[in-house]
C-alpha positions in Angstrom: 16.3 20.2 -13.2 16.8 16.9 -14.8 13.9 15.1 -16.4 14.4 11.9 -14.5 11.3 9.9 -15.5 11.9 7.7 -18.5 8.6 5.9 -19.0 9.0 2.4 -20.6 8.2 2.4 -24.2 6.2 -0.3 -25.8 9.3 -1.8 -27.4 11.1 -2.1 -24.1 8.0 -3.5 -22.5 7.8 -6.2 -25.2 11.5 -7.0 -24.6 10.8 -7.5 -20.9 7.8 -9.6 -21.6 9.7 -11.9 -23.9 12.4 -12.1 -21.3 9.8 -13.1 -18.7 8.7 -16.1 -20.8 12.2 -17.4 -21.0 12.5 -18.4 -17.4 9.6 -19.6 -15.3 11.4 -20.6 -12.2 12.7 -18.4 -9.4 16.2 -19.0 -8.3 16.2 -19.6 -4.6 19.4 -18.5 -2.9 20.7 -17.8 0.6 21.5 -14.1 1.0 23.6 -12.8 3.8 23.4 -9.0 4.0 26.3 -6.9 4.9 26.2 -5.6 8.4 25.9 -1.9 8.6 26.9 0.2 11.6 25.7 3.8 11.8 27.6 6.7 13.4 26.3 8.8 16.3 25.0 12.2 15.7 27.8 13.7 17.7 30.3 13.2 14.8 31.9 16.5 13.7 34.5 15.5 11.1 34.5 13.6 7.9 37.1 10.9 7.3 37.1 8.2 4.7 38.9 4.9 4.5 38.0 2.7 1.6 38.9 -0.6 0.1 38.1 -0.8 -3.6 34.6 0.4 -3.5 32.7 3.5 -4.5 31.8 6.3 -2.2 28.7 5.6 -0.1 25.4 7.2 0.7 23.6 4.9 3.1 24.0 7.0 6.3 27.7 7.7 6.7 29.2 4.6 8.4 30.6 1.2 7.4 28.3 0.7 4.5 28.1 -1.6 1.5 29.4 -0.3 -1.8 27.5 -2.7 -4.0 30.6 -4.7 -5.0 31.4 -6.6 -1.7 33.6 -4.0 -0.1 32.7 -1.4 2.6 33.5 2.2 3.1 34.1 3.6 6.6 32.8 7.1 6.7 32.1 9.6 9.5 29.8 12.4 8.5 29.8 16.0 9.6 26.7 17.1 11.4 25.2 20.3 12.7 22.0 20.8 14.6 19.2 19.1 12.6 21.3 18.8 9.5 23.5 16.0 8.3 26.2 16.2 5.7 25.9 13.1 3.5 28.7 11.3 1.8 29.1 12.1 -1.9 27.2 9.9 -4.3 27.5 9.3 -8.0 26.4 6.8 -10.6 23.0 5.6 -11.4 19.8 4.3 -9.7 17.0 2.3 -11.3 13.5 2.2 -9.9 10.4 0.1 -10.4 7.2 2.1 -9.6 3.7 1.0 -10.1 1.0 3.6 -10.7 -2.5 3.5 -12.1 -1.6 6.0 -14.9 -2.4 8.7 -12.4 -0.9 12.1 -13.4 -0.9 13.2 -9.8 0.9 10.0 -8.5 3.3 10.1 -11.4 3.9 13.8 -10.7 4.6 13.2 -7.0 7.2 10.6 -7.8 8.8 12.8 -10.5 9.2 15.6 -8.0 10.8 13.5 -5.4 13.1 11.8 -7.9 14.2 15.1 -9.4 15.0 16.4 -5.9 17.0 13.3 -5.1 19.0 13.8 -8.3 19.6 17.4 -7.5 20.7 16.6 -4.0 23.0 13.7 -4.8 24.1 13.9 -8.5 22.8 10.4 -9.0 21.2 9.7 -12.4 17.8 8.0 -11.9 16.0 5.8 -14.4 12.4 5.2 -13.2 10.1 2.6 -14.9 6.7 3.9 -14.0 3.2 2.7 -15.1 0.4 0.2 -14.6 2.1 -2.7 -16.3 5.6 -2.2 -14.9 5.4 -5.1 -12.4 4.6 -7.6 -15.2 7.2 -6.2 -17.5 9.9 -6.4 -14.8 9.1 -9.9 -13.6 11.5 -11.5 -16.1 14.3 -9.5 -14.8 13.6 -10.4 -11.1 13.5 -14.1 -12.1 16.9 -13.7 -13.8 18.4 -11.8 -10.8 18.7 -8.7 -12.9 16.2 -6.5 -11.0 15.9 -2.7 -10.7 17.6 -1.4 -7.6 14.4 -0.5 -5.7 10.8 -1.4 -6.1 7.6 0.3 -4.8 5.5 -2.7 -3.7 2.1 -1.8 -5.0 -0.3 -3.0 -7.7 -0.9 -6.3 -9.4 1.7 -8.5 -11.2 4.4 -8.5 -8.5 5.3 -11.7 -6.6 6.7 -9.8 -3.7 6.2 -12.6 -1.1 8.1 -15.0 -3.4 10.8 -12.3 -3.9 11.2 -11.8 -0.2 11.2 -15.5 0.9 13.7 -16.4 -1.9 16.2 -13.8 -0.9 15.6 -11.3 -3.6 15.0 -8.4 -1.2 17.9 -6.9 0.7 18.0 -7.0 4.5 17.4 -3.4 5.7 17.2 -4.1 9.4 20.2 -2.0 10.2 18.9 0.8 8.0 15.8 0.9 10.1 17.3 0.4 13.5 20.5 2.6 13.2 20.1 4.7 10.0 19.1 8.3 9.6 16.6 10.1 7.5 18.6 11.6 4.6 20.3 14.9 5.4 19.0 15.0 9.0 20.0 13.8 12.5 16.7 12.0 12.8 16.9 8.3 13.4 14.5 6.4 11.2 13.4 4.1 14.0 12.4 7.2 16.1 9.9 8.5 13.6 8.5 5.5 11.8 5.4 4.0 13.4 6.6 0.6 14.7 3.2 -0.8 13.9 4.1 -0.4 10.3 7.2 -2.7 10.5 7.1 -6.3 9.5 9.9 -8.8 10.3 10.6 -12.0 8.4 12.6 -14.4 10.6 13.8 -11.3 12.6 14.8 -9.4 9.5 13.2 -6.3 8.0 13.0 -6.6 4.2 10.6 -3.7 3.4 10.4 -0.1 4.5 7.0 1.6 4.9 6.7 4.7 2.9 3.0 5.6 3.0 -0.1 4.1 4.6 -3.7 3.8 3.5 -7.0 2.3 4.7 -10.2 1.1 3.0 -13.9 1.4 3.7 -17.0 2.4 1.8 -17.9 5.6 -0.1 -21.3 7.3 -0.4 -22.8 10.5 -1.7 -23.6 12.5 1.5 -25.9 14.9 -0.4 -27.9 12.0 -1.8 -28.2 10.3 1.6 -29.5 13.6 3.2 -32.0 14.2 0.4 -33.4 10.7 0.8 -33.2 10.4 4.5 -30.8 7.5 4.4 -28.6 7.0 7.5 -25.0 5.9 7.0 -24.7 2.5 8.7 -22.1 2.0 11.4 -22.5 -1.7 11.8 -24.2 -4.7 10.3 -27.5 -4.2 12.1 -27.7 -0.7 10.8 -26.6 -1.9 7.3 -29.6 -4.2 7.2 -31.9 -1.3 8.2 -30.5 1.0 5.5 -30.7 -1.8 2.9 -34.4 -2.3 3.6 -35.1 1.4 3.3 -33.0 1.7 0.1 -34.7 -1.4 -1.5 -38.2 0.1 -0.8 -37.0 3.3 -2.6 -35.6 1.4 -5.6 -31.9 1.5 -4.8 -29.3 -1.3 -4.3 -27.2 -0.8 -1.2 -23.7 -2.2 -2.0 -21.3 -2.9 -4.9 -17.7 -3.6 -5.6 -15.7 -4.6 -8.8 -16.3 -8.3 -8.8 -13.6 -8.9 -11.4 -11.3 -7.7 -8.7 -13.0 -9.1 -5.6 -10.0 -8.2 -3.4 -11.6 -4.8 -3.2 -14.5 -6.3 -1.3 -12.1 -8.3 0.9 -9.8 -5.4 1.8 -12.3 -2.7 2.2 -15.5 -4.4 3.4 -14.6 -7.7 5.0 -11.1 -7.3 6.6 -12.1 -4.3 8.7 -14.7 -6.6 10.3 -11.9 -9.1 11.1 -9.8 -6.2 12.4 -12.6 -5.2 14.8 -11.6 -8.2 16.9 -8.2 -6.7 17.6 -4.6 -6.7 16.4 -3.7 -10.1 17.8 -6.5 -11.9 16.0 -5.9 -9.9 12.8 -2.2 -10.8 12.8 -3.0 -14.5 13.2 -5.6 -14.3 10.5 -3.4 -12.6 8.0 -0.5 -15.0 8.7 -2.7 -17.8 7.4 -3.4 -19.5 10.7 -6.1 -22.2 10.3 -7.2 -21.6 13.9 -7.9 -17.9 13.2 -9.4 -18.4 9.7 -11.6 -21.2 10.9 -12.6 -19.3 14.0 -16.4 -18.7 14.6 -15.8 -15.0 14.4 -14.8 -15.1 10.7 -17.5 -17.6 10.0 -20.0 -15.2 11.3 -18.7 -12.4 9.1 -19.0 -14.7 6.1 -22.5 -15.7 7.0 -23.6 -12.1 7.5 -22.0 -11.2 4.2 -23.7 -14.1 2.4 -27.1 -13.4 3.9 -26.8 -9.7 2.9 -25.7 -10.2 -0.6 -28.3 -12.9 -1.4 -31.2 -10.9 -0.1 -33.0 -9.6 -3.2 -32.3 -6.0 -4.0 -29.4 -5.4 -1.6 -26.4 -6.2 -3.8 -26.2 -4.2 -7.1 -27.0 -6.5 -10.1 -24.0 -7.9 -12.0 -21.6 -6.8 -9.2 -19.7 -10.1 -9.2 -18.7 -9.9 -12.8 -18.3 -6.1 -13.2 -15.1 -4.1 -13.7 -14.0 -0.9 -11.9 -15.4 1.5 -14.4 -18.8 -0.2 -14.5 -19.4 -0.2 -10.8 -18.1 3.3 -10.4 -20.3 4.7 -13.1 -23.4 3.0 -11.7 -22.6 4.1 -8.2 -22.1 7.7 -9.2 -25.4 7.7 -11.0 -27.1 6.4 -7.8 -27.9 2.9 -8.9 -26.3 1.9 -5.6 -25.6 3.6 -2.3 -22.2 2.2 -1.1 -19.1 1.1 -2.9 -16.1 -0.6 -1.4 -12.8 1.1 -2.3 -9.6 2.6 -1.1 -8.7 6.3 -0.6 -7.7 6.9 -4.2 -11.3 6.7 -5.4 -12.1 10.5 -5.4 -9.1 11.3 -7.6 -9.6 8.3 -9.8 -13.2 9.1 -10.6 -13.2 12.9 -10.4 -14.1 13.3 -14.1 -17.2 11.1 -13.5 -18.6 12.9 -10.6 -17.3 16.5 -10.9 -20.6 17.7 -12.5 -23.0 15.5 -10.6 -23.3 17.7 -7.5 -21.9 14.7 -5.7 -20.5 14.8 -2.2 -18.2 11.8 -2.1 -17.7 10.8 1.5 -15.8 8.0 3.2 -17.0 5.7 6.1 -15.5 2.7 7.8 -16.9 -0.7 6.8 -20.3 -1.4 8.3 -19.7 -5.1 8.5 -18.7 -4.9 12.2 -21.0 -6.2 14.9 -23.3 -3.9 16.8 -21.4 -2.7 19.9 -18.0 -2.9 18.3 -16.1 0.4 17.7 -15.7 1.5 14.1 -12.4 0.0 12.9 -10.0 0.8 10.1 -7.3 -1.5 8.9 -4.2 0.5 8.1 -2.1 -0.9 5.3 1.5 0.3 4.9 2.7 0.8 1.3 6.3 -0.2 1.3 9.5 -0.2 -0.8 12.2 -2.9 -1.0 15.8 -2.8 -2.2 16.9 -5.7 -4.4 19.6 -7.9 -2.9 21.2 -8.0 -6.4 21.0 -4.2 -6.8 23.7 -2.9 -9.0 23.6 0.5 -7.2 23.0 -0.6 -3.7 24.4 2.4 -2.0 22.2 4.8 -4.1 19.1 2.6 -3.5 19.6 2.8 0.3 20.2 6.5 0.2 17.0 6.9 -1.8 15.0 4.9 0.7 16.3 7.3 3.4 15.5 10.3 1.1 11.9 9.4 0.6 11.4 9.4 4.4 12.3 13.1 4.6 9.3 15.3 5.6 9.3 17.1 2.3 9.3 13.8 0.4 6.6 12.4 2.6 4.4 15.4 2.0 4.9 15.4 -1.7 3.9 11.7 -2.0 1.1 12.0 0.5 -0.5 14.8 -1.3 -0.1 13.2 -4.8 -1.4 9.8 -3.7 -4.0 10.8 -1.2 -2.4 8.5 1.4 -1.1 9.1 4.9 2.6 9.4 5.7 4.3 6.9 8.0 6.2 9.4 10.2 4.8 9.8 13.7 6.2 13.3 14.0 4.0 14.8 11.2 0.6 16.1 12.1 -2.2 15.8 9.6 -3.9 19.1 8.6 -7.0 19.0 6.4 -6.7 22.5 5.1 -3.0 22.1 4.2 -3.7 18.7 2.5 -6.5 20.2 0.4 -4.3 23.2 -0.6 -1.2 21.2 -1.4 -3.2 18.5 -3.2 -4.7 21.1 -5.6 -7.8 22.4 -3.9 -10.2 20.2 -5.8 -13.4 18.5 -4.6 -11.5 15.2 -4.9 -8.7 16.4 -2.5 -11.3 17.6 -0.1 -13.0 14.2 -0.1 -9.7 12.4 0.5 -8.7 14.9 3.2 -11.9 14.4 5.0 -11.5 10.6 4.9 -7.9 10.9 6.3 -9.1 13.2 9.0 -11.7 10.6 10.0 -9.2 7.8 10.0 -6.8 9.8 12.2 -9.6 10.7 14.7 -10.6 9.1 18.0 -13.8 7.9 16.3 -12.1 4.7 15.1 -9.8 1.9 16.3 -6.8 1.5 14.1 -5.5 -2.0 13.5 -2.5 -2.7 11.2 -2.1 -5.0 8.3 1.5 -6.3 8.8 1.5 -9.7 7.1 2.0 -10.9 3.6 -0.3 -13.7 3.0 0.5 -14.7 -0.6 -2.2 -16.5 -2.6 -4.5 -16.8 0.4 -6.1 -13.4 -0.2 -6.9 -14.4 -3.8 -8.7 -17.5 -2.6 -10.8 -15.6 0.0 -11.7 -13.0 -2.6 -12.9 -15.6 -5.1 -15.0 -17.3 -2.4 -16.6 -13.9 -1.5 -17.7 -13.6 -5.1 -19.2 -17.1 -5.0 -21.0 -16.4 -1.8 -22.4 -13.2 -3.2 -24.2 -14.9 -6.1 -27.8 -15.2 -5.4 -28.9 -18.8 -6.0 -25.3 -20.0 -6.1 -24.2 -23.4 -4.8 -21.5 -22.1 -2.6 -22.1 -22.1 1.2 -20.2 -20.6 4.0 -19.0 -24.1 5.0 -17.8 -24.9 1.5 -16.1 -21.6 1.2 -14.3 -22.0 4.5 -13.2 -25.5 3.5 -11.5 -24.1 0.3 -10.0 -21.2 2.2 -8.6 -23.4 5.0 -7.0 -25.7 2.5 -4.8 -22.8 1.4 -3.8 -21.8 5.0 -0.1 -22.5 5.6 -0.2 -22.6 9.4 -2.0 -24.7 12.0 
C-alpha cells in the first residue's frame, strides 16, 4: 500500500509562509460551475465520448475534467455496486489536525484506500499549522484540490463568498456515494446541508457537538449533582464553593470554547429557527431578550466569587485541562475530542471522564445539543477537479465514515448508519478515552436531548462574541451585558 501522507516539512512551511506575505488581498471573481448530470442506477453498459479532457471520476455522467471540457460516461452497475470510471493523475489535500496520531491515522487509512481503489496519487498536507501555511496559495488562486474545513487559520467564509469554493450542488443532489448505487442526497442528513444563494459549496463529512465534561467518580464521592439547567448549576456551584472547589472553566485564550460549548447550546434551546437567525448575524435575533438573559446569567455566574476557576480568562488549553483533571474545578467546556486529547493526563487519575449538555439552559427547557457539521470543500481552481470530486464521494462511503468517525471521536453524517457504543469502543481502540467518547455520542443520539443544527458561517461575529464573554467573566471588570451587546450588534451584518 502506498504511503500517501507527505507531511509538510519546515522548509516547505516557510516557503508557504513567505508566499502568504506577498499578497494580502483576495482576488474576488465570479465563478460559474460546470453543470453535472448524473446517470440513473439502471445503466448497464459503459460508453465514453470525450472532447479533449481526461477520464472522469465524479459519478459517471457529463462531468468536468478540470480543463473546461466534459466527458459523457455511462457506468455499469450491479445490485449495490457501481463500476466507477477510471481515474489517474494526482490529488492534493489540505487537512487540519491537532497533531493527533489517531486523527492522522484515520485520514491516512482512507487516503491509502482511495489510492488503491483509483490509482490516483495523493499528496496530503496534514498538521496543526497547515491552514496558515496554505493561505498564501489560496490568495494566489493556487490552492490544494480539496480542504477539510476545520481548525484555526482558514478564512473559509471569505473563500466561499469570493468564489474560491466549487459549486457541488449537483454532486449532492444527483451524485452517488463512490462505488455504490446510493444517492448522496438519500443518506446525508438534510439538516447538515447549507446553501449559499441556493448553491451548496461544502459537503458535510462528520458531525460533532459540545457541552461540559466532569469526573463522574468525583461527583459521586462528593455528592455533587450534575446540573441540567441554570438553576441547578447555581445550586451545584454553591455546594462546590462550600467544599472548596470552583465550578467552571474554559481556555480563556480561546474563548470560542466557552461560546460553542457553554453558551450556544442555550441559544439552541430556543429552537432551530431562532438559532439560524442568530448564527446568520441577525441583529433582531442577537439583540433579542433571550440572548440578553443568557449573557446576564453567564455574567452573574462568573462574577460570583468562587464559581469560575481563577485565571480562566487568560489560561491556555493545557492549563485549564490540568487544573480540571486535578479537581481544581468541576466542569470544563469542550468538544468531543477532549478524552483522547487528554488521555495521558487522566489515565492514572482513576478519572471517569463524562460528558453532559450545557447547563446554561433555563429550567423547564429540554437538554439541547447543537450539532456542528465538519465539512470539506473543493477548490474552484482545483488542478485535479475530477479526482477531488471522486474523493468527496469516496469519504462518504460507510467504511470511510467509520474509519474517520472512530479516529476523530465524531459522528458520521449518514442517516443509514446506526451508532453502536460497543462497536465504537472496540474499533476506536478499547481505551478509557474511547469509552468516554462513545458514551457521549450515545447520549447525543438518545431521546434525552433536542438536537439543533449549526448551519451558518458567521465569519468574525463569533470572535467578537467570544471576546465579550471573556470580558463579562472578569470579576470587577467594567464590561456590562449592555456594553457587550452593543459591541456584538455592531458586527451583525443583517437587520
